[in-house]
C-alpha positions in Angstrom: -5.6 -13.9 -9.5 -3.6 -10.6 -8.8 -4.1 -8.0 -6.1 -2.8 -5.2 -7.1 -2.8 -1.4 -4.8 -4.5 0.9 -7.1 -2.4 4.7 -7.4 -5.6 6.2 -8.8 -8.5 6.0 -5.4 -7.0 8.6 -2.8 -9.7 9.1 -0.3 -11.5 12.1 0.2 -11.0 12.5 4.1 -7.3 14.7 3.7 -8.1 17.7 4.2 -6.9 17.5 7.5 -3.9 15.5 9.3 -4.0 14.9 12.7 -0.1 15.1 14.1 0.8 12.9 17.2 3.5 14.6 17.5 5.5 17.9 16.4 7.3 17.4 13.1 11.2 17.4 13.6 14.1 15.2 13.5 14.4 12.6 15.0 16.6 11.6 17.9 19.8 9.8 18.0 18.4 7.7 20.5 15.1 7.1 18.8 17.0 5.6 15.7 18.7 2.3 17.6 17.4 -1.0 17.1 15.1 -2.4 19.7 15.5 -3.3 23.1 16.8 -7.2 23.2 17.0 -7.4 19.2 19.4 -8.8 18.0 21.3 -9.5 14.5 22.8 -7.8 11.6 22.0 -3.4 11.5 20.0 -2.4 8.3 18.5 1.5 7.2 15.5 1.6 6.7 12.5 4.1 6.9 10.4 3.9 10.3 7.6 3.8 8.7 8.4 6.0 5.8 10.0 9.4 6.1 6.4 11.5 6.1 5.4 9.6 8.9 9.0 10.2 10.6 9.2 13.7 9.9 5.9 14.7 9.5 7.5 16.8 6.8 4.7 16.9 3.6 7.2 18.8 1.2 9.5 15.4 1.2 9.5 14.6 -2.5 10.6 11.6 -4.5 13.1 13.6 -6.9 13.9 10.6 -8.9 15.1 8.8 -6.1 17.9 11.1 -5.1 19.5 10.4 -1.9 19.3 14.1 -0.7 15.7 14.0 -1.3 15.0 12.4 2.1 17.1 13.7 5.4 19.4 11.8 7.1 17.3 11.6 10.1 13.9 10.3 8.4 15.9 6.9 8.4 16.1 4.4 11.3 18.7 1.5 12.7 16.9 -1.8 13.3 18.4 -5.6 13.7 17.7 -8.0 10.7 16.4 -10.9 12.3 15.2 -14.3 11.5 18.0 -14.2 9.1 19.5 -17.9 7.6 23.2 -17.0 7.5 24.3 -17.4 3.8 24.6 -13.3 3.6 21.8 -12.7 1.8 18.5 -11.1 2.4 16.4 -14.9 2.9 15.4 -16.3 6.3 12.9 -17.8 8.5 9.7 -15.6 7.2 10.9 -14.2 3.6 13.3 -14.0 1.5 14.0 -11.5 -1.4 14.3 -13.9 -4.4 15.3 -11.8 -7.6 16.0 -8.3 -8.3 17.1 -5.7 -11.4 21.0 -5.1 -9.9 23.3 -6.1 -7.3 22.0 -7.9 -4.3 21.6 -6.8 -1.0 23.8 -8.3 1.6 23.4 -8.3 5.1 27.0 -7.2 6.4 26.5 -4.2 3.9 22.5 -3.6 5.2 23.1 -0.2 7.3 25.0 1.4 4.7 22.6 1.9 2.0 20.5 5.1 1.2 17.2 5.3 -1.6 19.2 6.2 -4.3 20.3 2.5 -4.0 17.9 -0.5 -5.1 19.6 -2.5 -2.1 17.9 -0.6 0.3 13.9 -1.3 -1.3 15.9 -4.9 -0.5 16.4 -4.5 2.9 13.2 -2.4 3.4 11.5 -5.2 2.0 13.1 -8.5 3.8 12.8 -5.8 7.1 8.8 -5.7 7.0 7.8 -8.6 6.2 9.7 -10.1 8.3 8.5 -7.6 11.7 4.4 -7.9 9.9 5.2 -12.1 10.4 6.8 -11.1 13.7 3.5 -9.1 14.9 1.0 -11.8 14.0 3.5 -14.3 15.8 3.7 -12.0 18.9 -0.2 -12.5 19.0 -0.2 -16.0 19.3 -0.6 -17.0 15.4 1.5 -19.8 15.1 1.3 -20.8 18.5 -2.0 -21.2 20.4 -3.9 -20.1 17.2 -3.1 -21.1 13.6 -0.5 -20.0 12.1 -1.5 -17.7 9.0 1.3 -17.4 6.3 4.1 -18.1 9.0 6.1 -19.8 5.5 8.7 -17.9 4.2 7.5 -15.2 1.8 9.0 -14.5 -1.7 9.7 -11.0 -2.2 10.7 -9.8 -5.8 11.9 -5.8 -6.4 11.6 -3.4 -8.7 10.9 -6.4 -11.8 7.2 -5.0 -12.9 8.2 -1.7 -14.2 5.3 0.6 -13.3 3.9 2.0 -10.1 2.2 -1.0 -8.3 2.5 -4.0 -6.7 0.6 -6.6 -6.0 0.5 -10.1 -4.6 0.0 -12.9 -7.0 -2.0 -15.9 -6.1 -0.2 -18.7 -8.3 3.1 -18.5 -7.6 2.6 -16.7 -4.0 5.0 -14.0 -4.0 5.0 -10.3 -4.0 6.1 -8.3 -6.8 7.2 -4.2 -5.5 7.0 -2.1 -8.5 9.2 1.8 -9.0 8.0 4.5 -10.9 7.3 8.0 -8.7 8.4 6.8 -4.8 9.3 2.8 -5.7 6.7 1.2 -3.3 9.1 -0.7 -1.5 10.3 2.2 0.1 7.1 2.5 2.4 6.5 0.0 4.6 2.7 0.5 4.1 2.6 -0.5 0.7 4.9 -3.2 2.2 2.7 -4.5 4.7 -0.6 -3.7 2.8 0.6 -6.7 0.2 1.7 -9.3 2.6 -1.9 -8.8 4.2 -3.0 -9.8 0.2 -1.1 -13.0 1.4 -1.5 -13.4 4.9 -5.7 -13.6 3.8 -4.5 -16.5 0.8 -2.5 -18.4 3.1 -5.8 -18.4 5.5 -8.2 -19.0 2.5 -6.4 -20.1 -0.8 -8.0 -17.8 -3.4 -9.6 -15.7 -1.4 -10.9 -12.3 -3.1 -13.4 -13.6 -5.4 -16.5 -11.9 -5.4 -16.5 -7.6 -5.3 -17.1 -7.6 -1.7 -14.5 -10.5 -0.6 -11.9 -8.0 -2.7 -12.8 -5.5 -1.2 -12.7 -7.1 2.5 -9.0 -8.3 1.1 -7.7 -4.8 0.5 -8.9 -3.0 3.6 -7.0 -5.9 5.6 -3.9 -5.1 3.9 -5.0 -1.4 4.2 -5.7 -2.3 8.3 -2.9 -4.3 8.7 -0.6 -1.7 7.2 -1.3 0.4 9.7 -1.4 -1.6 12.4 2.4 -3.4 11.9 3.7 -0.1 11.7 2.0 1.3 14.2 3.2 -1.4 17.0 6.8 -1.3 15.0 6.9 2.6 16.4 6.4 1.9 19.5 8.6 -1.3 20.1 11.6 1.1 18.0 10.6 3.9 20.1 10.1 6.0 16.6 7.7 9.0 17.0 4.7 9.0 14.0 4.5 13.0 13.1 1.9 12.2 10.6 -1.5 10.9 10.1 -1.6 7.6 12.0 -4.8 6.5 10.0 -3.8 7.5 6.4 -2.3 4.8 4.7 1.0 5.1 2.4 2.0 8.8 2.7 4.9 8.5 1.4 4.3 6.5 -1.4 1.2 9.4 -2.1 3.8 12.2 -2.0 4.4 11.1 -6.0 0.7 11.8 -6.8 -1.9 13.2 -4.2 -1.9 16.9 -2.6 -0.7 17.3 1.1 -1.1 16.3 3.5 -0.7 13.0 1.1 -2.7 9.6 1.1 -3.5 6.6 -1.1 -6.3 5.8 1.1 -7.9 6.2 4.8 -9.1 3.6 7.1 -11.1 6.4 9.2 -13.1 7.1 6.7 -17.4 7.2 6.7 -18.4 5.2 4.1 -21.4 2.9 4.6 -22.5 0.0 3.1 -25.0 2.3 0.8 -21.7 3.8 -0.9 -20.4 0.4 -2.6 -19.3 1.3 -5.6 -17.6 -1.9 -7.0 -14.4 -0.9 -7.0 -12.8 -2.9 -3.9 -10.4 -0.2 -3.3 -13.2 1.7 -2.4 -15.3 -0.4 -1.0 -12.8 -1.8 1.0 -12.7 1.7 3.4 -16.3 0.4 4.3 -14.6 -2.9 6.1 -10.8 -1.7 7.0 -13.0 1.5 8.9 -15.3 -1.2 11.3 -11.6 -2.6 11.7 -10.5 0.5 13.3 -13.4 0.8 15.4 -13.5 -2.2 16.7 -9.3 -1.4 17.6 -10.1 1.9 19.0 -12.3 0.1 21.3 -10.7 -2.6 22.3 -6.8 -2.3 22.1 -4.5 -3.9 19.0 -3.6 -6.5 20.2 -7.1 -8.0 21.3 -8.9 -6.3 18.0 -5.9 -8.0 15.7 -6.6 -11.6 17.3 -10.4 -11.5 16.7 -9.7 -9.8 13.1 -6.8 -12.2 12.0 -8.7 -15.5 13.6 -11.8 -14.6 12.3 -10.2 -14.6 8.7 -10.2 -18.5 9.0 -13.7 -18.8 8.0 -14.3 -16.6 5.6 -15.0 -18.1 2.5 -13.5 -17.2 -0.6 -16.2 -14.8 -2.2 -17.8 -14.1 0.8 -19.7 -11.0 1.7 -19.3 -8.3 4.1 -22.4 -9.7 6.0 -21.2 -13.1 6.4 -17.7 -11.9 7.1 -18.4 -9.1 9.8 -21.3 -12.5 11.4 -17.8 -14.9 11.5 -15.6 -11.7 13.4 -18.6 -11.3 15.6 -18.7 -15.0 16.3 -15.2 -15.1 16.8 -15.2 -12.0 18.8 -17.7 -13.9 21.4 -15.7 -17.6 21.0 -12.2 -15.6 22.2 -13.0 -12.8 24.7 -17.3 -12.8 25.3 -20.3 -11.2 25.1 -18.4 -7.3 25.7 -16.3 -8.1 22.6 -18.7 -9.7 20.6 -21.0 -6.6 21.3 -18.1 -4.1 20.3 -17.5 -5.4 16.9 -20.8 -6.0 16.4 -21.5 -1.8 17.2 -18.7 -1.2 14.9 -20.2 -3.2 11.4 -23.7 -2.3 12.4 -22.0 1.5 12.1 -21.2 1.1 8.4 -24.8 -0.5 8.2 -23.5 -3.4 6.9 -26.8 -5.8 6.7 -27.7 -8.3 8.7 -25.6 -7.6 11.7 
């Protein structure tokens, strides 16, 4: 079953963008690797050029290197590598690409006009996402959540779309407009589908389960990106609740946004389209995060998913999440989760 990131559904609530920091060039100090990290250095976007620069006028310009300022890049360590010299490691392996394969020794020299930059981006951000989950306790005191090498293919899908495929349990990133693997939030969104599949094989066999999958991908993209930006000391100069603002630069008006996770949709607004309906669920997750904080919220959200059925409904999944909050953190946490789902008017909560 294919999990696609739709390019055609742009959230209506893009009229305002709450800037979290003044726009401007990033400092050289901010672009260094996170304290205590080791490994070959790489150039990446942190999280994407719109977020790191705050510049909503950036355009793809057919992959031109000069379309994005040097200050929009960050330098970070590639961790978990297997020592082969290529992009293969504990949590991710870049299996194939359309041109030359990236070498870790050269990873700090690639720019966006070179497809090897996208290979590095995919490796770095999938690894970052799994390291975040590991940091939450998944794979130690909690069950592992896709704690295996994740196969990734770059630019082998000839359209502006990306997807996770259940059959091969791999992620493919497409090209066209802004190539998808240039935006960390697209990368982590697709990784969210891989996480769901690892937790519940075949997850997403009903419209509401599919919507939950899209919502979790959007939410994971935001929470991992925010964590990494804080970890590396990289400012976020665009609206945090807006997903994939750089990828969306090719098809949405400024402020660019593929979807939002802070919209006002409720259960009555369902259309049967998974990306649209997912914004009901992602808003609930965003509200839980706002009350409980990222770490507590994310431990509850991810742990609850182990108990979802492949064809779960919003009501059943919400009840499971409330129960998980109760078991892990007690009544106050459960009440906060219940309140978030009730605000979305999900029945039976």
